[in-house]
N, C-alpha and C positions, 0 to 999 in steps of 0.2 A: 507379815510376821511381826510388824512393829508392836502390835498389841500384846505380844507374848512377853515382852521384857518386864512388865510389871509383876511377873510371877517368878522372876529369877530367884528371889530369896527362899523359895521353897526348897531349892537344891541344897542349901546349907543344912536344912532339917533332914533331907534325904541322905546326905553324906553321913550324918551322925547315926541315923537309923541303920543304914546298910552296913556300917562298920561295927555296930554294937550288938548285932543279933547273935545269940548263941543258945546252946541247949538249955542253959539255966537262966536265960533272960526272961524277965517278967512278961507274961503274955496277956495280962489283963490291962490293956492300954486305956488311959484316961481319954475323955472326949477331946477332940481337936488335935490329937497327935497323929502324924503321918507315919505309916508303917508300910513295908513291902506288900503286906496283905491288902491294905486299903487301896494300894495303887495298882493292883493286879487286874485291871480291866482296861478298856479302850481309852477312857478319859485319863486314867492314871498314867498309862504308858505314854500318852501324848504330852502330858505335863513333864514327865521326866525327859522326853525328847526335847521339849522346849528348853529345858535347863541345859542340855548338851549343846543346842544351838547357841545359847547365850555366851558360850566360850569361843565361838568362831572368830571373834575379834581378838582373842588372846588376852583379854582383860578380865580380871576377877577382883571386885572390890574387897580388899582385905585378905585376898588369897593369892595363889600362884598367878603370876602375870600382872601383879599389881602396879608395876612401874612401866610395863610395855615390852618386856623382853620377849614375850611370845606373840607380839602384835601380828595380826594378819597383814598389815601394811608392809612388814619386813623392812622398815626404813633403816634399821640398824644393820641387819644381817645381809640385806640385798643391795642397799644403796651406800651406806657409810663405808662399807668394806670395799666398794667398787671405785671406779674412776668417775662416778656421777656426783658424789656428794661428800661434803665435810660435815662433821657432827654439828657445828654451829654453836651458837650462844657464846660462852666464854670458857677458857681452859679449865677453870676451877670447878665447873659443874659436871656432875655425872662422870666421874673419873673412869669407871669401867668402860664407858663408850670410847674414851680417849684411847685406851689400850686396844680395843677392838679395831679402831681406825688405823692405829700404828702397827697392826699385825703383831701384837704382843699379848695375845690371849693365852691364859693358862687355865687349868681345870678349876681353879678357885674363883674365877671371874663370876660375880653374882648374876650377871646377865645370861651367862651360859646356863647356870642353874635355873634361872627363871624360864628360859626357853624350854628346858626339859620339863620342869614341873607344870608350867602352864598348859603345855600340850598334852602331857600325860593325864592331867586333870580332865581335859576334854575327852581323852580316850576312855577314862574311867566312867565318865557320864554316859558316853555312847554305849559302853558295855552294860551299864545299869539298865538302859532301855531294853537291850536284848534279853536280860534276865527277867525283867517285868513281863515282857511278851511271853516268854516261856512259862512263867508262873500263871499267866492269865488263862491259858487254855481256851475254852470255848467262850470266854467272856469277851474276846475280841474276834470279830469276823475274820476269816482267812484272808480276805482281800485287804482289810485294814491292817492286819498283822504283817502282811507282806510289805505294804507301803511303809509302815513304821520301821520295819527292819531294814528296808533298803535305805531309808534316810539315815538311820543310825549307823549303818555300815559306811555310807558315804562320809559321814562325819568322822568315823574312826579312821577311814582312809586319809582324810584331809589332815587330821592331827598327826598321824604317823608320817605323812608326806612332809609336813612342816619340819618335823625332826630329821627325817632321813635326808632331806635335801641340804642339810647343814651339818649333820653329824653322821659319820660313817658307821659307827657301832651303836645300833639302836635295837632294843628288844621289840618284838611285836606282841602286844597284849590283847588277848581275846577274852570273851566273857566266861569261858570255861576253864581258866587257869588261875593259879594263885600268882598274882602279879609279881610279888617280891621274889618268886622262885624262877622267873623267866630270864634267861641269859641273853646277852647281846653278841652271841658268838656266830651268828649267821646273817646273811643278807635278807632284807625284808621286802624288796621291791615286788616280788611275786605275791606276797600277802596283801599288799596295798592294792594291786591290780585285781586280785580275787574279790575283795570287798566291793570294788566298783563294778566288776563284771556281774556280781550277784544281783545288783539292782537292775542292771541292763537286761539280764536274762529273765528276771522275774517281773517284767512289765511295770517297773517304777513309773510313776505318773510323769507324762511329758508336760502337762500343765497342772502344777500343784494347786491344791485347794486354797493355799494362803501364799501371798507374796513373801518371798524370802526362804521358802523351803527348797531343798535341792530336788531337781528334776532328773529324768533319765538323760536329758541333754547335758546337764551338769556332770553326771557320772561319766558320760562319754568324753566330755571336754577334759575333765581331770585325768581320766585314764590316758588320753592322748598326751597330756602333759607329762605324765609319769613315763610313758614310752620315750618321749623326747629327752627326758633326763638320762635315759640309758642309751641314747643314740640308736634306739630301735625304730628306725624310720619306716621300715616296711610294715611294722605293726601299727604305727601311728597313722599311716596314710589312709587306710580305709575308714578309720574312725573320723578323721578330719573331713574326708570327702562326704561321709554320711551327714555330718553336721552342716556342711556347706550346701549340699544338694537337697537335703530333706528337712533340715531344721527350719524353724519359723523366723530366724533372725535375719535382720538386714542392718547394714551400716547406717548409723545416724548421719544426718546431713553434714554435721560439723564435728571436727576433732574434739572440740571442747565440750560438746554435748555429754561426753562420758565423764565429765568432772563437774557438771553443773547440777547443783542441788535441786533445781527446778525440773530436771529431766532424769530423775532416778528410775530404776527398773524399766528402762526404755527398750526399744525394739532390738538394740544391739546386745543387750545384757543377757548373759547366760546364768550367772550367779553373782549376787551382791551381798556383802555383809551389811545388814540393816542397822542403821543408827537412828536414835530418836532423841528429841529434846523436849523439855517442858511437858513431860508425861507423868509427873508426880513422883518420879524416881530420882530426883536431884539431877546430877549430871552424869550418872553412872552409865547410861546407855548412849552417851553422846560421842562416840568415837574416842573414848578416854585413852585408848591405847596409843594415840598420837596427839596428846593434849598439849605438848610443848612446841609444836611445829609451826606456830603462827607468828606474824611479825610483831615486833615491839614498836615503840614510837608514839609520841603524843597525838599524832593525827590518825592513829589506827588503834593503839592501845591494847594489844592482845599479848600473848605469851607463847613462846619464849625465844623465838628466832633460832631454834634448832633446825636442822635440815637445810643446809646451805649448799646449793649446787656448786659444782667445781668450775674452775676456769675451763677445764678440759671439756666438760659437757657443753658449756656455752659455745665454745669454739667448734664443737661437733655440728652445730647448726649452720655453720658457714656453707655457702653454695657458690658455684661458679656462674658464669654469665647465662648458662642454660638452666640454672636452678637446680643443678645436681650436686650432691654432697662431695666434699673434698675428702674422699675416702682415705687417702694416704698422706694428705698434706694439711689437714685441718689444724694440726698442732704447730705448724709454722707460723711465725709472727703472731704469737698468742695475744688475743684481745683481752685486756684486763679491765676494761670499762673504768669505773671510778675508784678502783682499788687504791687505798691509801689517801683518799681525799675526804674532806669533811663535806657535809651537805651544803655548807655555805661557800665552799670552793667552786670556782667556775668549772663547768663540765658539760659536754655535749655527747649524747650517745653515739656510738659508731654509725657510720653511714655505709659500712660494708653490707653486701647482700647476704640475707639470712633466710632460712626456712621460717615461715611465719609461725610454725608451732613453737618456736623458741619463746615467744612472748605470751603464750598460753601456758608455758611450762615453768619458766624462770622469771622471777620478779627482778627488775634491774632499774637503776636510777634513770629517771626521765621518761619512763614508759608507763602508760596508764595501768593501774593495778585493778583490773575489773572496773567497778564503779566507785572505788575508794579514792580516786584521783591518782596522779603520778606518784610512783615511789620516789621518795626524796633522797634516799641514799643511806649513809651509815647511821643516821639517827633511828632507823628502823631495826637496828640490831645493837648488841652490846659491844662487840669487839670485831669491827670490820677488818682490822689488820690480822686477826687470828682466824677468822672464818671465811674471808673473801667478801665480795660485794653483792652477792646474789642471795635470793630467798626462794623458797618453794612456792609455787603458785597453784599447783593442782589441788592442794588440800584446802584451799581457801573458798569462802562463800561470798556472794554479792552483798554489798553494804545494804542494799534495799531489803535484805532478809535478816539484818542484824536484830537479834533478840526474837526472831521468829524461827529461823532455821538454826540459830545459835541459842545457847542457854540464856534464858531471860534473867535468872538470878544465879550467876555462877558461884560455886563454892570453892573453885580453885582457878580455872583458866577461862577467861572470857571468850577464848577462841573455840571452845568446845562446841560442836555443831552436829546436826543430824544429816549431813551429806554422806550417803552410803559410800562404802568402798567397793569398787567394781573388781571383783576377784577374777571372773572369767567373762570374756565378751567376744563377739565375733571377730574383732580385729586381731585378737590372739590367734584364733583359728586360722585366719587368712595368712598371717605371717609364719605360723608354724608349718602351714602347708607350703608356703614359699620355701621354707628351709628344707623340707623334705624334697621338693623339686630340685633345689640346688644340689643336694647330696646325690640325687639320681642323675645329675647332669641334664635335667630337663630345663634348659635355660629359658625357653619361651614361657613355660608355666611360672617359673620363678619370677621372671620379669613382670608378667601380667598381674600376679598376686601383689607384688610390691607396688606396682603402679595403681592398683585398686586403692590401696591405702593412701598413696600420695595424692591421687586425684581428689579424694575426699577432702583433703586439707588445703587444696590450692586456693580456695577463696576464704580461708580462715584468717583474714587480715585483722590485726588489732588496729583500730582506728583512733586517731587523736594525736596529731603531731604537736609535741610540747616545745614551745619556743624558749622556755627558761634555760638559763645556764647555771643558776643558783637556786637553792630550794630551802632557804632559811624560813623561819616561821613568819616573817614579815614580808616575804617575797610574794607578790601576786602571781598566780599560775595563769599562764597564757597558753591556750590549746586551740588548734584548728581541728575541729572534730571531723572535717571533711577530708582530711589527709591521713594516710597510713602513719602509724606511730614510728615506723622505721622503714628501711629499704628491704622489701621482701620479694622473694622469687622462689617458686617451687615448680620444677619441671618434671616431666616424665622420662623414664629411660626408654630409649629407642631399641636398645639391645643389651644383652649381657654377653660380652665377647667370649668368655670362657668360664669354667667352673670356679676358678679362684676369684674372679671378679664377682660372680653371682653370690658366692658365700659372703664376701665383704659387703656387698650391697644389701643383702638380706639382713645380715647382722647389724649393720649400721642403721637400717630402717627400724629394726626391732628396738634398738637403743633410743632412737628419736621418738618413736611412737609411745613407748612405755617408760620413758625417763622418769625417775623419782617414784616409781610404783613398786619398788622392792624386788625387781627381777634381775637387775643387771649383773650382780656378782655371780649368782648361781648360773646364769647364762654363760658368762665367761668361762666358768669352771667346766660346764658340760661341753662347751666347744673346744676345750683343751687349749685355750689361748690365754688363760688367766695370768700366768707368770710373765709372758711377753707383754701383754697389754698393761698390767699393773706396774711393771717396772718402767716401761716407757712413760706411763702417766706420772709416776713419782719423779722421774728425771725432768719432765716438762713442768709439772705443777709446782715443784719445789725449787726450781731454778731461780737464781737471783734472790735467794733468801726470802721468798714469799712464804707466808703462813708459818711463822717461826716455830710455833709449838709442835708442828708435825715434822720438822726437819729431822733427818736421820732415820725416818721410817724405812723398814726393809721388808720386802715380801719374799718369803722363802717357798720355792716351788715344792709341792708334795706335802707340805704341812699346812700352810696358811690357806689352802683351798677348802678346808673344812675345820670344824671346831671339836674340842675334846668332850668326852663324857664328863659331866660335873663331878668333881672330887667328892662333894657331899653325898652324891648318889652312890658312888662306889663304896664309900664308908658305910652307908646304910645297908648295902647289899654285898657285903664282903663274901668273896668266893662265888658270886653270881655274875656281877657286872665286871668287865675288864676294860682297862683304859686303851685307847688308841695308841699303837706303838709310836706314832709320831709325837706323842705328848708324854 
């Protein structure tokens, strides 16, 4: 699919054409102008579909989604809102995200509006595909028309899912309605499911012709996810079993393989958002929806240290002597690492036992940061006192690929890169199936599924014990590459003694495996534990006056678990859209 991105600009022309046609519109088109008529064949429909795919990352240069509010990574809506991440950078930047993290969102927040506009732009493009297919008639073979429609419906389902998983009152827009007349007065989960089921029923390709296209397996995986959001475990179970038993997917050998730019579209992947760099399109196709999430610092020099993992997340990786998580006590004796210290202040990383995935997920002082050398501390960020001492590691690329997988001539952020975003993969399916088993009180299956994920990560040791206690620019770095970077242990569960324990173990494993991947907050909400978890997190995270800018944040049950309809959209569609009563 990477070759498609050079054609994105066509959709700007399409949008103008589709919105401009009328009875009195001039029909004698000059050479070179794209019209619905010229697109009404197989090639044209595919071009419009490519344009719809181009918004899967939630980013549109100069359009809706231009700052990342509709990002497929969900780093704001799924991570910053949760107990996993602080916004990062410094208090003065991107004030709307401050309000989101403090649970002070109102309908005028521009990021809520961008979430809405960016995803409905994607819906509109998917609907354009369906209209072109209808107009083409026999200029598209039935088989090709079916495949194109299945992919367009998958995209329409995805964009609506992005919205409905965050906003409760959302209209469902199809190709045969006037969008501005559709109300948000009913639930749309069934509509999303129907779009996905259409592709499943109509033999959507299991192995698409191009990398990056949605497959029938992607339709099944997303449909299972939709059922999980509604706690419809009985409906999700056969879909998950089908993918596990009949799908072509296998777990990669290592946990970090799913974040390594050299192992994209691998055997575990079900659907990835395709990013590219150095393709002649500037940096617009390079994961621009999360362009601010990379470390600062003279020895790494990227931008802008947003996406700061929480103390709570770091401590969630603590384990006991058997290598099992401290499900109920990980917040006790909270490890703060080098919080409040300069990079020139003496410091040694904790020697407590940790799940090794922690150092593939979180960047912390004194631990090798891929092949960039050890993270040196607060000089990799602007405001360590405000954001905490940690950085996101999953979105980073190897230094050996600098200017190869990252943009060679950046126009904005040197961290922009072509490392795909893994939207759906086999590890999701395994842990969702473990969740179903826990809800059915099938404790053996739940344990076995969790252990499958844990066993894969047992050998994922970050190597390189750093002897330094200070990391000033003139301090030589001393590393023993033959020693683990920290004290790691990851054990397997021998049993789940009861259903309550199984739920906790599955949910904790889901947190560790997918930390900083935009899932956490919505998972807490669908599990019905958001208020309990977030309030405990705020009590722990903000105790002792840590992180002063977020002091006083309050989570309100029943309101802060979702977001409002943007006021700008209600104003545009007066009498059609209504606001959520909680707002």
